[in-house]
C-alpha positions as CSV (number, residue, x, y, z in Angstrom):
1,M,-7.8,-36.7,-57.9
2,F,-4.2,-36.2,-58.9
3,D,-2.2,-39.2,-60.4
4,S,-1.4,-41.7,-57.5
5,K,2.2,-40.7,-57.8
6,V,1.3,-37.3,-56.3
7,Y,-0.2,-39.0,-53.2
8,R,2.7,-41.6,-52.9
9,N,5.3,-38.8,-53.1
10,R,3.4,-36.5,-50.6
11,R,3.2,-39.4,-48.1
12,K,6.9,-40.5,-48.6
13,K,7.9,-36.8,-47.9
14,L,5.9,-36.6,-44.7
15,C,7.4,-39.9,-43.5
16,D,11.0,-38.4,-44.2
17,N,10.1,-35.5,-42.1
18,L,8.9,-37.6,-39.2
19,G,11.1,-40.5,-38.7
20,S,9.2,-43.3,-36.8
21,G,5.7,-44.1,-35.5
22,Y,2.3,-44.2,-37.3
23,V,0.2,-41.4,-38.8
24,L,-3.4,-41.8,-38.4
25,L,-5.5,-39.7,-40.8
26,L,-9.4,-39.8,-40.7
27,G,-11.6,-38.8,-43.5
28,H,-14.8,-36.9,-42.6
29,H,-18.2,-38.4,-41.7
30,N,-21.6,-37.4,-43.4
31,S,-22.9,-34.4,-40.9
32,P,-26.7,-34.9,-40.5
33,M,-28.8,-31.7,-41.0
34,N,-32.0,-33.0,-38.9
35,F,-31.6,-36.8,-39.3
36,S,-28.8,-39.2,-40.3
37,H,-30.1,-39.6,-43.9
38,N,-30.3,-36.0,-44.7
39,P,-26.9,-34.7,-44.5
40,Y,-25.1,-31.4,-45.3
41,P,-23.2,-31.3,-48.5
42,F,-20.0,-33.4,-47.7
43,V,-16.9,-31.7,-47.2
44,Q,-13.6,-34.0,-46.7
45,D,-10.7,-33.2,-44.2
46,T,-8.1,-31.3,-46.3
47,N,-5.3,-33.3,-44.6
48,F,-6.9,-36.5,-45.8
49,L,-7.5,-34.9,-49.4
50,Y,-3.8,-33.8,-49.6
51,Y,-2.3,-37.1,-48.4
52,V,-5.1,-39.7,-49.7
53,G,-7.0,-37.7,-52.4
54,I,-10.5,-39.7,-51.8
55,N,-13.4,-37.1,-51.4
56,L,-15.6,-39.7,-50.0
57,P,-17.1,-40.1,-46.3
58,Y,-16.2,-42.8,-44.0
59,C,-12.8,-43.9,-44.5
60,A,-9.3,-43.6,-42.9
61,C,-5.4,-44.3,-43.4
62,I,-2.7,-45.5,-41.0
63,I,0.7,-44.4,-42.5
64,D,3.7,-46.7,-41.3
65,I,6.4,-43.9,-41.0
66,E,9.5,-46.1,-41.0
67,K,8.4,-48.5,-43.9
68,N,6.6,-45.7,-45.9
69,I,3.5,-48.1,-46.2
70,T,-0.1,-46.8,-46.3
71,T,-3.1,-48.7,-45.5
72,L,-6.4,-47.5,-46.9
73,Y,-9.4,-48.3,-44.6
74,M,-12.6,-48.3,-46.7
75,D,-15.8,-50.5,-47.1
76,N,-17.2,-51.6,-50.6
77,K,-20.9,-50.4,-51.0
78,T,-23.4,-53.1,-49.8
79,I,-26.5,-53.6,-52.2
80,H,-28.5,-51.3,-49.6
81,D,-25.9,-48.6,-50.4
82,I,-26.2,-49.1,-54.1
83,I,-30.1,-48.8,-54.1
84,W,-30.2,-45.6,-52.1
85,I,-27.0,-44.0,-53.4
86,G,-25.7,-45.7,-56.4
87,K,-22.7,-47.7,-57.4
88,T,-19.1,-46.3,-56.9
89,K,-15.7,-48.1,-57.4
90,S,-14.5,-50.5,-55.2
91,A,-12.3,-50.0,-52.4
92,E,-9.4,-51.6,-54.2
93,S,-9.7,-49.3,-57.1
94,W,-9.8,-46.1,-54.8
95,G,-6.7,-47.6,-53.1
96,D,-4.9,-47.9,-56.4
97,D,-6.0,-44.3,-57.1
98,C,-4.4,-43.0,-54.0
99,G,-1.3,-45.4,-54.2
100,A,-1.8,-47.2,-50.9
101,E,-0.1,-50.4,-50.3
102,K,-2.9,-52.2,-48.4
103,I,-6.8,-52.0,-48.5
104,K,-8.6,-53.1,-45.4
105,S,-12.2,-53.0,-44.3
106,M,-13.0,-50.0,-41.7
107,K,-13.9,-52.6,-39.0
108,D,-10.1,-53.6,-39.0
109,L,-9.0,-50.0,-38.2
110,S,-9.5,-50.5,-34.4
111,K,-7.8,-54.0,-34.2
112,D,-4.6,-52.8,-36.4
113,L,-4.4,-49.7,-34.0
114,N,-4.4,-51.8,-30.9
115,K,-1.2,-53.5,-32.0
116,K,0.7,-50.1,-32.6
117,S,2.3,-47.5,-30.6
118,N,3.4,-43.9,-31.2
119,I,0.3,-43.1,-33.1
120,M,0.3,-39.5,-34.3
121,F,-2.9,-37.6,-35.4
122,P,-3.4,-33.9,-36.4
123,P,-6.2,-31.8,-34.4
124,I,-9.5,-32.8,-34.8
125,F,-12.4,-30.3,-35.1
126,R,-15.5,-32.3,-35.9
127,S,-17.2,-33.8,-33.1
128,E,-18.1,-37.2,-34.5
129,N,-14.2,-37.6,-35.5
130,K,-13.2,-36.6,-32.1
131,I,-15.6,-39.4,-30.8
132,Q,-14.1,-41.8,-33.3
133,I,-10.4,-41.1,-32.3
134,S,-11.5,-41.1,-28.5
135,E,-12.7,-44.8,-29.0
136,L,-10.1,-45.9,-31.3
137,L,-7.3,-45.0,-29.3
138,N,-9.0,-45.2,-25.9
139,I,-8.5,-41.7,-24.7
140,S,-11.0,-39.4,-23.0
141,L,-12.9,-36.8,-25.2
142,N,-11.3,-34.0,-23.1
143,E,-7.8,-35.5,-24.0
144,V,-8.3,-35.8,-27.8
145,E,-7.3,-32.2,-28.5
146,K,-4.2,-32.5,-26.3
147,K,-3.0,-35.6,-27.8
148,S,-2.8,-34.2,-31.4
149,S,1.0,-34.5,-32.3
150,V,3.0,-31.1,-32.6
151,S,5.6,-33.0,-34.6
152,L,2.7,-34.1,-37.2
153,I,1.4,-30.8,-37.1
154,N,4.7,-29.0,-38.0
155,A,5.4,-31.6,-40.6
156,I,2.2,-31.1,-42.4
157,I,2.4,-27.3,-42.5
158,K,6.2,-27.3,-43.7
159,Q,4.9,-29.6,-46.6
160,R,1.5,-28.2,-47.3
161,S,2.8,-24.6,-47.1
162,I,4.8,-25.0,-50.3
163,K,2.5,-25.5,-53.3
164,S,3.4,-27.5,-56.3
165,T,3.0,-26.5,-60.0
166,E,-0.3,-28.7,-60.0
167,E,-1.6,-27.0,-57.2
168,I,-1.0,-23.4,-58.4
169,D,-2.6,-24.7,-61.8
170,E,-5.6,-25.7,-59.5
171,I,-5.9,-22.4,-57.7
172,K,-5.7,-20.7,-61.2
173,S,-8.7,-22.9,-62.4
174,A,-10.7,-21.8,-59.5
175,L,-9.9,-18.3,-60.1
176,K,-11.2,-18.5,-63.8
177,I,-14.7,-19.0,-62.6
178,T,-14.1,-16.5,-59.6
179,N,-13.4,-13.7,-62.2
180,I,-16.6,-14.5,-64.1
181,M,-18.6,-14.4,-60.8
182,H,-17.3,-11.1,-59.8
183,Q,-17.7,-9.5,-63.1
184,L,-21.5,-10.8,-63.1
185,A,-22.0,-9.4,-59.6
186,M,-20.8,-6.2,-61.1
187,K,-22.9,-6.3,-64.2
188,K,-26.1,-7.6,-62.1
189,S,-26.0,-4.9,-59.3
190,R,-28.1,-2.0,-59.5
191,P,-30.2,0.2,-57.1
192,G,-33.5,-1.2,-56.4
193,K,-32.4,-5.0,-56.5
194,Y,-31.8,-6.9,-53.2
195,E,-28.5,-8.4,-52.5
196,Y,-29.8,-11.9,-52.4
197,E,-30.6,-11.6,-56.0
198,I,-26.8,-11.0,-57.1
199,V,-25.8,-13.8,-54.5
200,A,-28.3,-16.2,-56.4
201,N,-26.8,-15.1,-59.6
202,M,-23.2,-16.0,-58.4
203,E,-24.5,-19.3,-57.0
204,E,-26.0,-20.2,-60.1
205,L,-22.8,-19.7,-62.0
206,I,-21.1,-22.0,-59.5
207,K,-23.7,-24.7,-60.0
208,Q,-23.6,-24.4,-63.9
209,N,-19.7,-25.0,-63.7
210,N,-20.3,-28.0,-61.4
211,L,-18.2,-26.6,-58.7
212,N,-18.5,-25.3,-55.1
213,L,-17.8,-22.2,-53.4
214,A,-14.6,-22.0,-51.4
215,Y,-16.6,-20.2,-48.3
216,P,-20.0,-18.7,-48.0
217,I,-20.3,-15.5,-50.1
218,I,-20.1,-12.2,-48.3
219,F,-22.1,-9.9,-50.6
220,T,-23.3,-6.6,-48.7
221,T,-24.1,-3.1,-48.8
222,N,-22.7,-3.2,-45.3
223,G,-19.1,-3.3,-46.0
224,Q,-18.1,-2.2,-42.6
225,I,-19.2,-5.9,-41.3
226,L,-16.1,-7.9,-42.1
227,H,-17.9,-11.3,-42.6
228,N,-21.4,-10.3,-43.4
229,S,-23.6,-13.1,-45.1
230,I,-26.9,-12.0,-44.5
231,Y,-28.4,-10.8,-47.8
232,T,-31.6,-9.0,-46.9
233,N,-30.7,-5.5,-47.8
234,K,-32.3,-3.4,-50.4
235,I,-29.5,-2.0,-52.7
236,N,-29.8,1.8,-52.8
237,D,-28.4,4.4,-55.1
238,G,-25.0,5.7,-53.6
239,D,-24.4,2.5,-51.7
240,L,-21.0,0.8,-52.0
241,L,-21.2,-3.2,-52.7
242,L,-18.5,-5.3,-51.0
243,N,-18.2,-9.0,-52.9
244,D,-15.8,-11.3,-51.1
245,S,-16.3,-14.7,-52.8
246,G,-14.5,-17.3,-54.4
247,A,-14.8,-20.8,-56.1
248,N,-13.2,-24.0,-55.6
249,S,-11.4,-26.1,-58.2
250,K,-12.6,-29.4,-59.2
251,L,-9.9,-30.8,-56.8
252,H,-11.2,-28.6,-54.1
253,Y,-8.5,-26.0,-53.9
254,A,-9.9,-22.4,-53.1
255,S,-9.7,-19.1,-54.3
256,D,-10.5,-15.8,-52.3
257,I,-11.3,-12.5,-54.1
258,T,-12.8,-9.4,-52.8
259,R,-13.8,-6.3,-55.0
260,T,-15.8,-3.5,-54.0
261,F,-17.9,-1.3,-56.3
262,P,-20.6,1.4,-56.4
263,A,-24.2,0.1,-56.7
264,N,-25.0,2.5,-59.5
265,G,-21.7,2.1,-61.6
266,K,-20.0,5.4,-60.7
267,F,-17.9,6.2,-57.8
268,T,-18.4,9.3,-56.0
269,N,-15.5,11.5,-55.2
270,K,-15.7,10.5,-51.5
271,Q,-15.8,7.0,-52.3
272,K,-13.0,7.2,-55.0
273,N,-10.7,8.8,-52.4
274,I,-11.1,6.0,-50.0
275,Y,-10.8,3.4,-52.6
276,L,-7.7,4.8,-53.8
277,I,-6.2,4.7,-50.5
278,V,-6.7,1.0,-50.1
279,K,-5.7,0.3,-53.7
280,E,-2.5,2.0,-52.7
281,M,-2.2,0.1,-49.5
282,Q,-2.4,-3.0,-51.4
283,E,-0.1,-2.1,-54.4
284,V,3.0,-1.0,-52.0
285,V,2.7,-4.3,-50.6
286,L,2.5,-6.3,-53.6
287,K,5.8,-4.5,-55.1
288,E,7.5,-5.8,-52.0
289,L,6.8,-9.4,-51.8
290,K,9.3,-12.0,-52.2
291,P,10.8,-14.9,-50.2
292,G,12.2,-13.8,-46.7
293,V,10.1,-10.9,-46.5
294,N,8.4,-10.7,-43.1
295,F,4.5,-10.6,-43.8
296,K,3.9,-9.0,-40.5
297,E,6.0,-6.0,-41.2
298,M,3.9,-5.9,-44.8
299,H,0.8,-5.7,-42.5
300,K,2.2,-2.7,-40.8
301,L,3.6,-1.1,-44.2
302,S,-0.1,-1.3,-45.4
303,A,-1.4,0.2,-42.4
304,Y,1.1,3.1,-42.4
305,I,-0.3,3.9,-46.1
306,G,-3.6,4.1,-44.7
307,I,-2.6,6.2,-41.8
308,K,-0.6,8.6,-44.0
309,R,-3.5,9.2,-46.5
310,L,-6.3,9.5,-44.0
311,N,-3.9,12.0,-42.1
312,E,-4.0,13.9,-45.6
313,L,-7.7,13.7,-45.7
314,G,-8.0,15.4,-42.2
315,L,-9.4,12.1,-40.6
316,L,-6.3,11.5,-38.6
317,K,-3.7,14.1,-37.4
318,G,-0.6,14.2,-35.7
319,S,2.7,11.8,-36.3
320,C,1.8,9.0,-38.7
321,E,4.7,6.8,-37.0
322,E,3.1,7.6,-33.5
323,S,-0.3,6.5,-35.1
324,L,1.5,3.3,-36.3
325,E,3.0,2.5,-33.1
326,K,0.0,2.9,-31.0
327,G,-2.2,1.0,-33.2
328,V,-4.7,3.9,-34.4
329,Y,-5.2,1.9,-37.6
330,G,-7.2,-0.5,-35.6
331,L,-10.2,2.0,-36.0
332,F,-10.4,1.8,-39.6
333,Y,-8.3,-1.3,-40.4
334,P,-9.2,-4.0,-37.9
335,H,-8.3,-7.2,-39.4
336,G,-4.9,-8.6,-41.1
337,L,-3.5,-8.2,-44.4
338,G,-3.8,-11.6,-45.3
339,H,-3.4,-15.5,-44.9
340,M,-2.5,-18.7,-46.3
341,L,-4.4,-20.0,-49.2
342,G,-5.0,-23.5,-50.7
343,L,-7.0,-26.8,-49.8
344,D,-8.7,-24.5,-47.3
345,V,-9.6,-20.8,-47.8
346,H,-7.7,-20.0,-44.8
347,D,-5.3,-22.8,-45.4
348,M,-4.6,-25.4,-42.6
349,E,-6.5,-23.4,-39.9
350,S,-7.5,-26.5,-38.5
351,L,-4.0,-27.3,-37.3
352,G,-3.5,-24.1,-35.5
353,E,-3.3,-20.4,-36.6
354,D,-0.3,-19.6,-34.6
355,Y,1.3,-22.8,-36.0
356,V,0.6,-22.0,-39.7
357,G,0.9,-18.2,-39.5
358,Y,3.6,-17.9,-37.1
359,S,7.2,-19.2,-36.1
360,E,9.5,-19.5,-33.0
361,K,11.0,-16.1,-33.9
362,I,8.0,-14.1,-35.1
363,K,5.1,-14.3,-32.5
364,R,1.7,-12.9,-32.8
365,D,1.0,-9.5,-31.2
366,A,-1.7,-9.0,-28.6
367,E,-2.7,-5.4,-29.7
368,F,-6.0,-4.9,-31.2
369,G,-6.1,-5.0,-35.0
370,I,-2.8,-6.7,-35.9
371,S,-4.0,-9.5,-33.2
372,F,-6.4,-10.6,-36.0
373,L,-3.3,-11.1,-38.5
374,R,-3.3,-14.8,-39.4
375,L,0.0,-14.7,-41.3
376,G,3.0,-13.0,-39.7
377,K,5.9,-15.1,-40.6
378,K,8.6,-14.7,-43.2
379,L,7.4,-15.8,-46.9
380,E,8.9,-18.8,-48.5
381,N,9.2,-19.7,-52.2
382,G,5.8,-21.5,-53.1
383,F,3.6,-20.0,-50.6
384,C,0.3,-19.0,-52.0
385,I,-1.7,-16.1,-49.8
386,T,-3.9,-13.4,-49.8
387,V,-3.3,-9.6,-49.6
388,E,-6.5,-7.9,-48.6
389,P,-6.2,-4.4,-47.1
390,G,-9.3,-2.5,-46.2
391,I,-10.5,0.6,-44.6
392,Y,-14.0,0.6,-42.6
393,F,-16.1,2.8,-40.8
394,I,-17.7,0.8,-38.0
395,P,-20.1,3.1,-36.1
396,E,-20.1,0.7,-32.9
397,L,-16.2,0.7,-32.8
398,F,-16.0,4.4,-33.6
399,N,-18.3,5.3,-30.6
400,Q,-16.5,3.3,-28.1
401,W,-13.3,4.8,-29.0
402,K,-14.6,8.4,-29.2
403,N,-16.3,7.9,-25.7
404,E,-13.0,6.7,-24.3
405,K,-11.3,9.8,-26.1
406,K,-8.8,7.0,-27.3
407,H,-5.9,8.6,-29.1
408,S,-7.8,11.8,-29.4
409,H,-4.6,13.5,-30.0
410,L,-4.3,11.4,-33.2
411,I,-7.8,11.1,-34.4
412,N,-10.1,13.8,-35.8
413,Y,-13.3,12.5,-34.3
414,D,-15.6,15.1,-35.8
415,K,-14.2,14.5,-39.5
416,F,-14.2,10.8,-38.9
417,N,-17.8,11.1,-37.9
418,Q,-18.8,12.3,-41.3
419,F,-18.1,8.9,-42.9
420,M,-20.1,6.7,-40.4
421,D,-22.7,6.2,-43.4
422,F,-19.9,5.1,-45.7
423,G,-19.6,1.4,-45.3
424,G,-16.2,-0.5,-46.1
425,I,-13.9,-1.1,-48.9
426,R,-11.6,-4.3,-49.2
427,I,-9.5,-5.2,-52.1
428,E,-8.1,-8.7,-52.3
429,D,-5.9,-10.8,-54.5
430,N,-4.3,-14.3,-54.3
431,I,-0.6,-14.0,-54.5
432,H,2.0,-16.9,-55.5
433,I,5.4,-16.2,-53.9
434,T,8.0,-17.1,-56.4
435,K,11.7,-17.7,-56.3
436,N,12.7,-14.1,-56.9
437,G,9.3,-12.1,-56.3
438,S,5.5,-13.0,-56.5
439,E,3.0,-13.6,-59.1
440,N,-0.6,-12.0,-58.8
441,L,-3.0,-15.0,-59.8
442,S,-5.9,-12.8,-60.1
443,S,-4.7,-9.7,-61.8
444,H,-7.1,-10.3,-64.5
445,I,-10.1,-9.8,-62.0
446,P,-11.1,-6.0,-62.5
447,K,-10.2,-3.6,-59.8
448,E,-9.0,-0.4,-61.5
449,I,-11.6,2.3,-61.1
450,D,-12.1,2.9,-64.8
451,E,-12.5,-1.2,-65.4
452,I,-15.1,-1.3,-63.0
453,E,-17.2,1.7,-64.2
454,S,-16.8,0.5,-67.8
455,L,-18.0,-3.0,-66.9
456,M,-20.9,-1.7,-65.1
457,A,-22.0,0.7,-67.8
């Protein structure tokens, strides 16, 4: 945990942004795999982590907004708990650690809520927590999602979006291990191995450092599948390997890095041509990042670079401006340029992607491709984001567009067809938006062609 002052200051700022009423934050429960005493690894609700910092199941808090008083609800371990899972600190000690003014038993939570009105809670996505909210506040399960507070959502997003120095240090800490993990994957990969062998090497490194992954590893010869987490393919000579993986810090802040490299350690000319286009798509954007920049326009800028260079290679044709306007890039770049990063790898996504990534003035587009852009609003000093352009050759999408003759005056389908066994390339870095520009927190992780080839040699 951070110092207790950090959590007190966070809660005070939340109270200042809300004015009156009460905030109810529930920690997560253990989630059983196949019976109650055999749970999945515990992952805490990140809003609870942000404002309370306790990474244990079965606790909650109520924040009195007007008085800025926090009551922590948490039970001390019974002798049965101690026998089976060991002794932990007392609830009173945890209360001191998070700066709570009052500490009560969980059995008091329902009684205390019955005495209060104007109770706000954030969106709940776990079923057991939805049931708990339903019972505590006497509302139907169907109403739980509708009753979450928009005022609270906006106040949390406003606060959590701006990362403190301590938070950036945590992300940097995670990236130190992520760097080692990506270099290890490059060194261990070679034709004849299986994907799962390399994944095992990376997971072993995470366990050796007593950390957790920020999300399930994406490591694949099928880079055209954006979130492929099946590791059964044999690695063949000539394959490209896409590695999208990141460690969490000890205080649960995420990193999120993608590197793409040749299985045999040497890029072919064809692979190099596409790789350098993706790298340029990223570099052009990185030079522009600063407070006030519209990130949706950065997505379009990266797409325009991809269109222009694929036009030069003969895969596209006609006007680059028309291709951008009509969304031709959706064929080879069907996801967004990036997203917020923090305690969640897609930070605060449980609060609602449109709340987090867009604003009253900047709305999500419905057009295929850009509709998947998670972050579109203007950047602010203190944001931490990913920048992750890519180029993918997806046979199923290609065949659908070709059969429909979609944008046939702008796409050279015969030339495009020659890349259907290529896979995909993505390059992703983690960026801190600063007062006058930006800082690439992951610039030390190899991505230059000569760096990668030298490392793999």
